[in-house]
Each structure stands twice: as structure tokens, then as C-alpha cells.
C-alpha positions as CSV (number, residue, x, y, z in Angstrom):
1,X,0.0,0.0,0.0
2,X,1.4,3.4,-1.0
3,X,1.8,5.7,2.0
4,X,3.2,9.1,2.9
5,X,6.0,8.7,5.4
6,X,6.4,12.3,6.5
7,X,3.4,12.8,8.8
8,X,3.7,9.4,10.4
9,X,7.4,9.9,11.2
10,X,6.6,13.4,12.5
11,X,4.2,11.7,15.0
12,X,6.9,9.2,15.9
13,X,9.2,12.1,17.1
14,X,7.0,12.3,20.1
15,X,7.6,8.8,21.2
16,X,11.0,9.1,22.8
17,X,10.1,12.0,25.0
18,X,7.0,10.2,26.3
19,X,8.6,6.7,26.6
20,X,10.0,7.0,30.1
21,X,8.5,10.3,31.4
22,X,10.4,13.4,32.4
23,X,12.1,13.8,35.8
24,X,9.7,15.2,38.4
25,X,10.6,17.5,41.2
26,X,11.6,21.1,42.0
27,X,13.3,23.7,39.7
28,X,15.0,26.6,41.4
29,X,16.1,29.7,39.4
30,X,19.0,32.1,40.1
31,X,16.5,34.9,41.0
32,X,15.0,32.8,43.8
33,X,11.9,31.6,42.0
34,X,10.9,28.0,42.8
35,X,8.8,25.6,40.7
36,X,7.7,22.7,42.9
37,X,5.9,19.5,42.0
38,X,6.7,19.9,38.2
39,X,8.1,17.9,35.4
40,X,11.2,19.2,33.8
41,X,13.3,18.3,30.7
42,X,16.7,19.5,29.6
43,X,16.7,20.4,25.9
44,X,20.1,21.4,24.7
45,X,20.9,24.7,26.4
46,X,17.4,25.1,27.8
47,X,15.2,23.6,30.5
48,X,11.5,23.0,29.8
49,X,9.3,23.1,33.0
50,X,5.8,21.6,32.8
51,X,3.4,22.4,35.6
52,X,-0.4,22.3,35.9
53,X,-0.5,25.8,34.4
54,X,1.4,24.8,31.2
55,X,5.0,24.7,29.9
56,X,7.7,27.3,30.3
57,X,11.2,27.2,28.8
58,X,14.2,28.8,30.6
59,X,17.8,29.3,29.5
60,X,20.0,27.0,31.5
61,X,22.0,30.0,32.7
62,X,18.9,31.0,34.7
63,X,18.6,27.7,36.5
64,X,20.3,27.3,39.9
65,X,19.3,23.8,40.8
66,X,17.2,20.8,39.7
67,X,15.9,18.7,42.7
68,X,14.3,15.4,41.6
69,X,11.6,14.0,43.8
70,X,11.1,10.7,41.9
71,X,13.0,9.0,39.2
72,X,12.0,9.0,35.6
73,X,14.4,6.5,34.2
74,X,17.4,6.3,36.4
75,X,20.9,6.0,34.8
76,X,21.1,2.5,36.3
77,X,21.3,1.0,39.7
78,X,24.6,1.2,41.6
79,X,26.5,-2.1,41.3
80,X,26.1,-4.8,44.0
81,X,29.0,-5.2,46.4
82,X,32.1,-6.5,44.7
83,X,30.7,-6.3,41.2
84,X,31.3,-3.9,38.3
85,X,28.4,-2.0,37.0
86,X,26.8,-3.9,34.0
87,X,25.7,-2.1,30.9
88,X,22.0,-1.8,30.4
89,X,20.5,-3.5,27.4
90,X,19.1,-1.1,24.8
91,X,21.0,1.9,26.2
92,X,24.4,3.0,24.8
93,X,25.6,5.9,26.9
94,X,28.9,6.3,25.1
95,X,27.0,6.6,21.7
96,X,24.2,8.7,23.4
97,X,21.1,6.7,22.5
98,X,18.6,4.2,23.8
99,X,16.1,1.7,22.4
100,X,12.7,1.6,24.1
101,X,11.1,-1.5,22.6
102,X,7.4,-1.5,21.6
103,X,5.2,-4.3,22.9
104,X,6.3,-7.7,21.6
105,X,10.0,-6.7,21.2
106,X,12.9,-7.9,23.3
107,X,16.2,-6.2,23.8
108,X,19.5,-7.9,22.9
109,X,23.1,-7.0,22.9
110,X,24.8,-5.7,19.7
111,X,25.8,-8.5,17.3
112,X,29.2,-7.5,16.1
113,X,31.4,-4.6,14.9
114,X,29.5,-1.3,14.7
115,X,26.4,-2.9,16.2
116,X,25.6,-1.2,19.5
117,X,22.2,-2.5,20.3
118,X,19.4,-4.8,19.0
119,X,15.9,-5.7,19.6
120,X,14.0,-8.7,18.3
121,X,10.3,-9.0,17.5
122,X,7.8,-11.7,16.5
123,X,8.5,-13.6,13.4
124,X,12.2,-13.2,13.6
125,X,12.3,-9.5,12.7
126,X,14.9,-7.4,14.3
127,X,16.0,-3.8,14.6
128,X,19.7,-2.9,15.0
129,X,21.4,0.4,15.8
130,X,24.9,0.6,14.4
131,X,27.4,3.5,14.7
132,X,30.4,4.6,12.7
133,X,32.5,7.8,12.5
134,X,30.7,10.7,10.8
135,X,32.2,14.1,11.6
136,X,30.5,16.3,9.0
137,X,26.7,16.8,8.9
138,X,25.0,15.9,5.6
139,X,23.4,18.4,3.4
140,X,19.8,17.0,3.2
141,X,16.8,18.6,1.5
142,X,13.7,17.3,3.1
143,X,11.4,19.4,0.9
144,X,12.6,17.8,-2.3
145,X,13.7,14.5,-0.6
146,X,17.2,14.9,-2.0
147,X,20.8,14.4,-0.8
148,X,24.3,14.7,-2.3
149,X,25.2,11.7,-4.5
150,X,28.3,11.2,-2.3
151,X,26.0,10.3,0.6
152,X,24.2,7.5,-1.3
153,X,27.4,6.1,-2.7
154,X,29.1,6.0,0.7
155,X,26.1,4.1,2.2
156,X,26.1,1.7,-0.7
157,X,29.8,1.1,-0.4
158,X,29.5,0.4,3.3
159,X,26.5,-2.0,2.7
160,X,28.7,-4.0,0.4
161,X,31.2,-4.5,3.2
162,X,28.7,-5.0,6.0
163,X,26.7,-7.7,4.1
164,X,27.7,-10.5,1.8
165,X,25.0,-9.6,-0.7
166,X,23.0,-6.4,-1.0
167,X,20.8,-5.0,-3.8
168,X,18.0,-2.6,-4.5
169,X,16.7,0.0,-2.1
170,X,15.1,3.4,-2.7
171,X,16.9,6.4,-1.2
172,X,15.0,9.5,0.1
173,X,15.1,12.2,2.8
174,X,12.4,12.1,5.5
175,X,11.7,13.7,8.8
176,X,12.7,11.5,11.8
177,X,13.0,12.5,15.4
178,X,12.4,16.1,14.4
179,X,15.2,16.3,11.8
180,X,15.8,15.3,8.2
181,X,17.5,11.9,7.7
182,X,18.3,9.5,4.9
183,X,15.9,6.6,4.5
184,X,16.8,3.5,2.5
185,X,13.6,1.7,1.6
186,X,13.3,-2.1,1.2
187,X,16.7,-3.2,0.1
188,X,17.7,-6.9,0.0
189,X,20.6,-8.3,2.0
190,X,22.3,-11.6,2.7
191,X,24.5,-11.7,5.8
192,X,28.0,-13.0,6.0
193,X,28.2,-16.6,6.7
194,X,24.5,-17.3,5.8
195,X,23.5,-19.7,3.0
196,X,23.4,-17.9,-0.4
197,X,19.7,-18.5,-0.7
198,X,19.0,-16.9,2.7
199,X,18.1,-13.3,2.1
200,X,16.1,-10.7,4.0
201,X,14.5,-7.3,3.4
202,X,15.6,-4.2,5.2
203,X,14.6,-0.6,5.7
204,X,17.1,1.8,7.3
205,X,17.3,5.4,8.5
206,X,20.7,7.1,8.7
207,X,21.7,10.4,10.2
208,X,24.7,12.2,11.7
209,X,25.0,13.7,15.1
210,X,27.7,14.3,17.7
211,X,30.5,13.4,15.3
212,X,29.0,10.0,14.6
213,X,26.8,8.4,11.9
214,X,23.9,6.3,13.1
215,X,22.0,3.6,11.2
216,X,18.7,2.2,12.6
217,X,17.8,-0.9,10.5
218,X,14.7,-3.0,10.4
219,X,15.3,-6.5,9.0
220,X,12.8,-9.3,8.3
221,X,12.3,-12.3,6.0
222,X,10.4,-11.4,2.8
223,X,7.5,-13.7,3.9
224,X,7.3,-11.9,7.3
225,X,7.5,-8.4,5.9
226,X,4.7,-6.3,7.5
227,X,1.8,-5.5,5.3
228,X,1.2,-2.4,7.4
229,X,4.4,-0.4,7.2
230,X,3.4,1.6,10.3
231,X,4.8,-1.4,12.1
232,X,8.2,-0.7,10.7
233,X,7.9,3.0,11.6
234,X,7.0,2.2,15.1
235,X,10.0,-0.2,15.4
236,X,12.4,2.4,14.0
237,X,10.8,5.0,16.4
238,X,12.1,2.9,19.3
239,X,15.4,4.8,18.9
240,X,15.9,8.1,20.7
241,X,18.9,10.1,21.8
242,X,19.7,10.3,25.5
243,X,19.2,13.8,26.9
244,X,22.5,15.7,27.4
245,X,21.7,16.0,31.1
246,X,19.6,13.8,33.5
247,X,19.3,14.6,37.1
248,X,16.9,12.1,38.8
249,X,16.4,10.3,42.1
250,X,18.2,7.4,40.5
251,X,21.4,9.2,39.6
252,X,23.2,11.8,37.5
253,X,24.2,11.7,33.9
254,X,26.1,14.5,32.0
255,X,26.9,13.4,28.4
256,X,28.5,16.7,27.5
257,X,31.1,16.6,30.2
258,X,31.3,12.8,30.0
259,X,30.4,11.3,33.4
260,X,27.5,9.6,35.1
261,X,26.8,7.7,38.3
262,X,23.9,5.9,40.0
263,X,22.6,6.2,43.5
264,X,22.2,3.1,45.8
265,X,18.8,4.1,47.3
266,X,16.3,6.7,48.4
267,X,18.4,7.8,51.3
268,X,20.9,9.3,48.8
269,X,20.3,12.6,46.8
270,X,22.2,14.6,44.3
271,X,23.0,18.3,45.0
272,X,24.3,20.0,41.9
273,X,24.4,23.2,39.8
274,X,24.3,21.2,36.6
275,X,25.0,24.1,34.3
276,X,28.0,25.5,36.2
277,X,31.0,23.5,35.2
278,X,33.1,25.1,37.9
279,X,30.9,23.6,40.6
280,X,31.3,19.9,41.7
281,X,28.4,17.5,41.6
282,X,27.8,16.0,45.0
283,X,25.8,12.9,46.1
284,X,25.2,12.5,49.8
285,X,23.1,10.7,52.4
286,X,20.3,12.8,53.8
287,X,22.2,13.3,57.0
288,X,25.4,14.2,55.2
289,X,27.6,11.5,56.9
290,X,28.6,10.0,53.6
291,X,29.1,11.6,50.2
292,X,30.6,11.4,46.8
293,X,32.0,14.5,45.1
294,X,32.7,14.6,41.3
295,X,35.0,17.3,40.0
296,X,36.2,18.0,36.4
297,X,39.9,18.7,36.2
298,X,41.7,20.1,33.2
299,X,44.4,17.9,31.6
300,X,44.8,14.4,30.2
301,X,46.8,12.6,32.9
302,X,44.7,10.9,35.6
303,X,47.7,10.0,37.8
304,X,48.8,13.6,37.8
305,X,45.3,14.7,38.8
306,X,45.4,12.3,41.7
307,X,48.8,13.4,42.8
308,X,47.7,17.1,42.6
309,X,44.6,16.3,44.8
310,X,46.8,14.5,47.3
311,X,49.2,17.5,47.5
312,X,46.4,19.9,48.0
313,X,44.9,17.8,50.7
314,X,48.3,17.4,52.4
315,X,48.8,21.2,52.6
316,X,45.4,21.9,54.2
317,X,45.1,18.9,56.6
318,X,47.6,17.6,59.2
319,X,45.6,14.4,59.5
320,X,46.0,13.3,55.9
321,X,47.5,9.8,55.9
322,X,47.7,6.3,54.3
323,X,47.4,7.6,50.8
324,X,47.6,5.0,48.1
325,X,47.0,5.1,44.3
326,X,47.2,2.3,41.7
327,X,46.3,1.7,38.0
328,X,42.8,0.2,37.6
329,X,40.0,-0.2,35.1
330,X,36.6,1.4,35.0
331,X,34.1,0.0,32.5
332,X,36.9,-1.2,30.2
333,X,38.7,2.1,30.5
334,X,42.0,2.8,32.2
335,X,41.7,4.7,35.5
336,X,43.6,5.4,38.7
337,X,42.0,4.2,41.9
338,X,43.1,5.9,45.2
339,X,42.5,5.7,48.9
340,X,43.4,7.8,51.9
341,X,42.3,8.7,55.4
342,X,41.6,12.1,56.9
343,X,39.4,13.8,59.5
344,X,36.2,15.7,58.7
345,X,36.6,19.5,58.3
346,X,35.7,20.1,61.9
347,X,38.3,17.6,63.0
348,X,36.0,15.5,65.1
349,X,35.5,12.4,63.0
350,X,38.0,10.2,61.1
351,X,36.8,9.4,57.5
352,X,37.7,6.8,54.9
353,X,38.2,8.2,51.4
354,X,38.1,6.1,48.2
355,X,38.0,7.4,44.7
356,X,39.0,7.2,41.0
357,X,40.2,9.4,38.2
358,X,40.0,8.8,34.5
359,X,39.7,10.6,31.2
360,X,36.3,11.8,30.0
361,X,34.9,14.1,27.3
362,X,36.1,17.4,28.9
363,X,39.3,16.3,30.7
364,X,39.9,14.3,33.9
365,X,36.9,13.3,36.1
366,X,38.0,13.0,39.7
367,X,35.5,11.2,41.9
368,X,36.0,11.1,45.7
369,X,33.8,9.2,48.1
370,X,33.9,9.5,51.9
371,X,32.3,7.6,54.8
372,X,32.9,7.4,58.6
373,X,35.4,4.9,59.9
374,X,33.9,4.3,63.3
375,X,30.1,4.8,63.2
376,X,27.8,1.9,63.9
377,X,26.7,1.7,60.3
378,X,30.2,2.5,58.9
379,X,30.4,-0.7,56.8
380,X,27.0,-0.1,55.2
381,X,27.9,3.5,54.2
382,X,31.3,2.3,52.9
383,X,29.6,-0.3,50.7
384,X,27.2,2.3,49.4
385,X,30.0,4.7,48.5
386,X,31.9,2.0,46.8
387,X,28.7,1.0,44.9
388,X,28.4,4.6,43.5
389,X,32.1,4.5,42.5
390,X,31.6,1.2,40.6
391,X,28.6,2.7,38.8
392,X,30.5,5.6,37.4
393,X,30.4,5.8,33.6
394,X,33.0,7.7,31.6
395,X,32.4,9.0,28.1
396,X,35.4,9.9,25.9
397,X,34.4,10.6,22.2
398,X,37.9,10.2,21.0
399,X,38.2,6.7,22.5
400,X,34.8,5.8,21.0
401,X,35.9,7.0,17.6
402,X,39.0,4.9,17.8
403,X,37.0,1.9,18.8
404,X,34.5,2.1,16.0
405,X,37.2,2.9,13.4
406,X,38.8,-0.4,14.5
407,X,35.5,-2.1,14.1
408,X,35.1,-0.8,10.5
409,X,38.5,-2.2,9.8
410,X,37.4,-5.6,11.3
411,X,34.4,-5.6,8.9
412,X,36.6,-5.1,5.9
413,X,38.8,-8.0,6.9
414,X,35.7,-10.1,7.7
415,X,34.2,-9.4,4.3
416,X,37.4,-10.5,2.6
417,X,37.6,-13.6,4.7
418,X,33.9,-14.5,4.0
419,X,34.5,-14.2,0.3
420,X,37.6,-16.4,0.6
421,X,35.6,-19.0,2.4
422,X,33.0,-18.9,-0.3
423,X,35.7,-19.6,-2.9
424,X,37.1,-22.5,-0.7
425,X,40.4,-20.7,-0.2
426,X,40.9,-21.9,3.4
427,X,44.4,-20.5,4.1
428,X,43.6,-17.1,2.6
429,X,40.4,-16.9,4.6
430,X,42.1,-17.8,7.9
431,X,44.6,-14.9,7.4
432,X,41.9,-12.4,6.7
433,X,39.8,-13.5,9.6
434,X,42.8,-13.5,11.9
435,X,43.1,-9.8,11.2
436,X,39.3,-9.3,11.7
437,X,39.5,-10.9,15.2
438,X,42.6,-8.9,16.1
439,X,40.6,-5.7,15.3
440,X,37.3,-6.9,17.0
441,X,38.0,-9.8,19.5
442,X,34.4,-10.1,20.6
443,X,32.9,-10.7,17.2
444,X,31.2,-14.2,17.2
445,X,30.7,-14.3,13.5
446,X,34.4,-13.8,12.8
447,X,35.2,-16.8,14.9
448,X,32.5,-18.9,13.2
449,X,33.8,-18.0,9.7
450,X,37.3,-18.7,10.8
451,X,36.2,-22.1,12.0
452,X,34.8,-22.8,8.5
453,X,38.1,-21.5,7.0
454,X,40.2,-23.8,9.3
455,X,38.0,-26.7,8.4
456,X,38.7,-26.0,4.7
457,X,42.4,-26.0,5.6
458,X,42.1,-29.3,7.4
459,X,42.6,-27.8,10.9
460,X,39.6,-29.5,12.7
461,X,40.9,-28.9,16.2
462,X,41.3,-25.2,15.5
463,X,37.8,-25.2,13.9
464,X,36.2,-26.7,17.0
465,X,38.0,-24.2,19.2
466,X,36.7,-21.3,17.1
467,X,33.2,-22.5,17.1
468,X,33.2,-23.0,20.9
469,X,34.4,-19.4,21.2
470,X,31.7,-18.2,18.8
471,X,29.0,-20.1,20.9
472,X,30.4,-18.5,24.1
473,X,30.2,-15.0,22.6
474,X,26.7,-15.6,21.1
475,X,24.9,-18.4,22.8
476,X,21.8,-17.9,20.5
477,X,23.7,-17.8,17.2
478,X,23.3,-21.5,16.3
479,X,27.0,-22.2,16.6
480,X,26.5,-25.3,18.7
481,X,24.7,-26.9,15.8
482,X,27.5,-25.8,13.5
483,X,30.1,-27.4,15.8
484,X,28.2,-30.7,15.3
485,X,28.3,-30.3,11.6
486,X,32.1,-29.6,11.8
487,X,32.5,-32.8,13.8
488,X,30.6,-34.8,11.1
489,X,32.8,-33.3,8.4
490,X,35.9,-34.2,10.4
491,X,34.7,-37.8,10.9
492,X,33.9,-38.2,7.2
493,X,37.4,-36.9,6.3
494,X,39.0,-39.4,8.7
495,X,36.8,-42.2,7.3
496,X,37.8,-41.4,3.8
497,X,41.5,-41.7,4.8
498,X,40.7,-45.1,6.4
499,X,41.8,-43.8,9.8
500,X,39.2,-46.0,11.4
501,X,39.9,-45.6,15.1
502,X,40.0,-41.8,14.9
503,X,36.9,-41.8,12.7
504,X,35.0,-44.0,15.1
505,X,35.9,-41.8,18.0
506,X,34.6,-38.7,16.2
507,X,31.4,-40.4,14.9
508,X,30.7,-41.4,18.5
509,X,30.8,-37.6,19.5
510,X,28.7,-36.7,16.4
511,X,26.0,-39.3,17.2
512,X,25.8,-38.5,20.9
513,X,25.1,-34.9,19.8
514,X,22.8,-35.4,16.9
515,X,21.0,-38.8,17.8
516,X,20.7,-39.1,14.0
517,X,20.2,-42.6,12.5
518,X,22.4,-41.7,9.6
519,X,25.3,-40.8,11.9
520,X,24.7,-44.1,13.8
521,X,25.1,-46.1,10.6
522,X,28.4,-44.4,9.8
523,X,29.6,-45.0,13.4
524,X,28.8,-48.8,13.0
525,X,30.4,-48.9,9.6
526,X,33.7,-47.4,11.0
527,X,33.7,-49.6,14.1
528,X,33.2,-52.7,11.9
529,X,36.1,-51.6,9.6
530,X,38.3,-51.0,12.6
531,X,37.6,-54.5,14.0
532,X,38.4,-56.1,10.6
533,X,41.7,-54.1,10.5
534,X,42.6,-55.1,14.0
535,X,41.9,-58.8,13.3
536,X,43.9,-58.7,10.1
537,X,46.9,-56.6,11.1
538,X,47.3,-57.0,14.9
539,X,46.7,-60.7,14.9
540,X,45.3,-60.6,18.4
541,X,41.4,-61.0,18.4
542,X,41.4,-60.6,22.2
543,X,43.1,-57.2,22.1
544,X,40.8,-56.2,19.2
545,X,37.7,-57.2,21.3
546,X,39.0,-55.3,24.4
547,X,39.8,-52.2,22.4
548,X,36.4,-52.1,20.7
549,X,34.7,-52.6,24.1
550,X,36.5,-49.6,25.6
551,X,36.0,-47.4,22.5
552,X,32.3,-48.0,22.2
553,X,31.5,-47.9,25.9
554,X,30.0,-44.3,25.7
555,X,27.3,-45.7,23.3
556,X,27.2,-49.4,24.3
557,X,23.6,-49.1,25.5
558,X,22.4,-48.1,22.0
559,X,20.7,-51.4,20.8
560,X,22.3,-51.3,17.4
561,X,25.8,-50.7,18.8
562,X,25.4,-53.4,21.5
563,X,24.3,-56.0,18.9
564,X,27.2,-55.2,16.5
565,X,29.7,-55.2,19.4
566,X,28.3,-58.6,20.7
567,X,28.8,-60.1,17.2
568,X,32.4,-58.7,17.2
569,X,33.1,-60.4,20.5
570,X,31.6,-63.6,19.2
571,X,33.8,-63.5,16.1
572,X,36.9,-62.8,18.3
573,X,36.1,-65.7,20.6
574,X,35.6,-68.0,17.5
575,X,39.0,-66.9,16.1
576,X,40.7,-67.5,19.4
577,X,39.1,-70.9,19.7
578,X,40.2,-71.8,16.2
579,X,43.8,-70.9,17.3
580,X,43.5,-73.1,20.5
581,X,43.6,-70.0,22.8
582,X,40.7,-71.0,24.9
583,X,41.6,-68.9,28.0
584,X,41.6,-65.7,25.9
585,X,38.4,-66.8,24.2
586,X,36.7,-67.1,27.6
587,X,37.8,-63.6,28.6
588,X,36.2,-62.3,25.4
589,X,32.9,-64.1,26.3
590,X,33.0,-62.4,29.7
591,X,33.0,-59.0,28.0
592,X,30.1,-60.3,25.9
593,X,28.2,-61.3,29.0
594,X,28.9,-58.0,30.7
595,X,27.5,-56.2,27.6
596,X,24.3,-58.3,27.7
597,X,23.7,-57.5,31.4
598,X,24.5,-53.8,30.9
599,X,21.8,-53.7,28.2
600,X,19.4,-56.1,30.1
601,X,18.9,-57.8,26.7
602,X,17.6,-61.3,26.3
603,X,18.8,-61.4,22.7
604,X,22.4,-60.6,23.7
605,X,22.2,-63.2,26.5
606,X,21.1,-65.7,23.9
607,X,24.0,-64.7,21.6
608,X,26.4,-65.1,24.5
609,X,25.0,-68.5,25.4
610,X,25.3,-69.8,21.9
611,X,28.9,-68.5,21.6
612,X,29.7,-70.1,24.9
613,X,28.3,-73.5,23.8
614,X,30.4,-73.3,20.5
615,X,33.5,-72.6,22.5
616,X,32.9,-75.5,24.9
617,X,32.4,-77.9,21.9
618,X,35.6,-76.6,20.3
619,X,37.6,-77.0,23.5
620,X,36.2,-80.5,24.1
621,X,37.1,-81.5,20.5
622,X,40.7,-80.1,20.9
623,X,41.2,-82.2,24.1
624,X,39.7,-85.4,22.6
625,X,36.7,-85.5,24.9
């Protein structure tokens, strides 16, 4: 059905603002005016205040303080004791966006290089947000729906790297989230590593903000493509930018300066002049006995900032003692962690101080927490301060740009490796995928493709290791099933080389995983060939019988295996009887009897009894009875 996208997308721009609700509380202006029991929203360099009398917008320079009464959407909960703060699915603080999934959609982690967040809906459809460097804003004409040719060519070129196959698509300029964006309508794609017949349809919106280029992509099978494309628009509308500043009862987030933290509970509150960068941000308990102070310090050396803070403290306090600082990590970023002891400003109470320093968007963020050493609840307050410190997030646009530039490089190597796999050039593919993994070590698909490449090159052990790593990185990616297929390929290769024992061992693993009758038949065929080889070459039927019993023990309760193994034992006993080695023949029959009992099988007991009777007749004849 033909539709006009503009009006519908204009409506969708309202969704992000309404999704979680604005913070609610008190707004205090510099001139003393107070607005209590209101909703407020930071919009760029302004604050919009909504009361029962309507909405009013103030320049942020007029605002003294925001005091939240209840959380809208908190930054995230402070980390439990001893744990690092975990990222929140659907929210990418470093890249400044979140996904608020519509009903029926579930959030997932990003699926590889450039992919920062995903959500999956019914029928296998998914929406992905991917980010790459994009410093310059595009010149887009929403009235005529036009853009520079260089924009479409750049998107097409990247699609050719990002996907194994891509075709079609209609490019246009539409309104999205209140701004003009590029929309690529219904292009066809095939992902790297997928079967060549496995293709999907996709619609994507692209835009540039904050020195980055964002793509929000809706993907579904052709058969599951929605008849009502308002479904697609609603899914794409799940994307929204994070506000540059959030001050809530749950925590504090300042994207422009590059730091955020969460509060451990309602007994903590934030006191800040959020628009005055010279003023520190302070979180404290209601009684003021524990607090965390966040300062922004000029420079790019975290250790120097800590040393300067120590020196300043040393000069003004004769109680300053036990200072320690060490290299640490905060959310995957290098930091300096420090501790010291001092007395409170009035000199009456000894305090424990614990903090960290690290690079952020505007310099070095210096976070210092303090709690009493000797109060009755000192341990509780200490844990809460440490929880706030663990929840600290740091945003450094330069570090993010470096990371995603490396991910782009990883995609280029992955595309080259995937093409080499398609052409059955195993060694070439391994080299390209080695480079992809070096650039993006957490990319499950790169490991899966390298597993395929190693299999082509005959390195089955390496192939299994890579598939295990892929399954670990992406438990829902189907790599466990691929591992079983790789085992089957390895078993078939060993069988072709007539390496019967190794082939039998691998077929046992394949069958135990697949429970497939075809795999069972191949297992039995290899075991039979191994037994014949041992009878012929080793010349010791007893050793052959014992070896097969040990080898097939993991599957000896499978009826077909038990029956074939019993017949092998019977044949070995007959061979030994024919050679006059009756003692060894009896040992073989003991294995046969043990097998029958393990399987509780009357048929196997009957086979054993008949073999035992034949052995007795042969022994009697040999002794002239």
C-alpha cells in the first residue's frame, strides 16, 4: 500500500520524549523563584518546565538547581557489592542513544562490529542500531527529498562491506526524530556466513549527530515483511537520543562533560548546579555523613590529577594519611584508583576516602567518596559509597571514535575472509579472519567464519575451538549446531582416509550430539572396519575385542551398537578358539556377558550362550573328549 512517510514519522518524534517520562521535582532559578511539583526536561541549552499551568522554557544559565523527587528512568542501579556495573541492554551511553522496545519486542546486545544495540520481534524481525565515525553533517533537502550523491554512494559502499550480498533500495530524505534523515527503503541483504539463498529485506534510516553516523535498520524475512508499514515506523521509532543531562532520584548523567553515576537508594540525593561546570556534583546521604564528590579537572593525565589532589589535601590537613594510588579499570577504560584517610573539616571524625580518576569528554573526572570509619553503620555506608564508584560511567568521544574505526577495519577483513571461504580458499580466509578478530576480538561471526576456514584448511581442532568461542560469545547464534556439523565433516574426512579408530571416536561424538540414525550407521560402519583391520593386522582378536569394548563404551547401551559389538566379541572368541587359545576366548565371552547385562537384553544373552556353547564344543574336541 502506498503511503506518505512524513506525517507518520513526525508523530513518531513524540515517542522518545514520552517513553519514560520526564524527571519530576523542583526547579530553582537564580533569581529565587521555585517551581515545585513539576516535570522538567533538559533540551540542549534550555530547560522546559511543565506544571499544571502549562509549559515554560528557561535558558539553562537562569537555572540554579534541579531537585528530583522521583526517578523517571534512572541512569542505572549502583553495582552490587564486589561487582562492576553492568551495561543496560538497549542503552548506549557512550554513543548517546537508547532503544525503548514496543510491545512484543525484546532487547538484545549488539551482534558485532558497529552494532551497538538490537531488539528482536515476533516472526524473527529485528532492529539494529549501528554506529560509525561521521564528523560532517550531511546536506539534506527534506522538501525535495534529495541528498548529495556522495551520501548514497558512501552508504552503498558500506553496505557491500557489511553484508555478503545487497541489492535494491530506494533512497530518500524524510523527517525522523524532528530532523531530516536519509531513509533507504526495502533493500535486499544476505548476511556474511549465511546460505546464499538466505536473504532478507531491510529498511534503514541514517543520520549524523555528535561526530557519529547512526543507522537504525529494520530487517525481516520477505515472507514476514509487515503489510502495514506503520509497524516498521513504530519499530524504528524505538530509537531516541539520550538527553544531554539527566538529574533524577536514580542518579546523575552528563553526556557533554562525560560522566554519570547511579545512587544506591532513596536515602541518597544529588546536589548540583548542573549548568555550572566550575561547581562539583555532590551525592550524599540525607544526614550528610557519607558523600561522593565529582569534579572535572583540566588535563589528560589521571595520575597527575590524583597526585595534585593528594598534594592539595596534604597542605590543608595535618591528619592526611595512608594515601595509596594504583592503576585500575573502570568500565573497560584505564583509570587510577586511590584511597586515603583524613578527618572531617571540623576535625572530630575520622573518615575513609576512596575514589577514582579517568579521562572523560572534557578532561579528567575526579570522583572522591567519603564515609565514617567508626560509626555503627560505617560498613554499610562504605559499601554504598563503593557502589556509587563502581557505577561511574565515563564518556570519551575520542576513545569511542578509535574503537568504531577499528570495528570498521574488522568488517573489511571479515568481508574479505567470508569471500575467501565462499571460494574455498581456506588459508587465505584464515589470514583475513585473523586480522578481523585482532581488530574486534568479541565478534562471534568472525570466529564462526574462521572455524569454517580452518575446516577447509584441514585444521579440525582449531575449527572446533573457534566454534566453541563463537558459541560462548553468542549463545543464541546457532554455533553449537555448526560445531556438530564440523565434527561430522571431520569424521567423514578421517573415514575417507581409512583412519578407522579416529573416525569411530569422532562419529561417537557426532551421534551423541545429533542422535541421527544416519550418523549411527556411519559409526557402526567405521567400528566394523576398525575391527576387521585389527583382526587382520594386529593378529590378536582378544586385544581387538577389548579395544572395541573400551572405544564403544559411551554408546554401548544403544541397541544397534550393542548388537554389533556382541557379534564382534563372538567373532573374536571364535577366532581364538580356532587358534586353540581357549583362555583368551573365555575372557572375550566375559565381555560379551557384561555387555548383555548392561543392556538387560535377552537377545544378547542368547548370543552369549550360543557362543559359549560353541566354545565348549571346540575345547572338548581339541582335548579329545
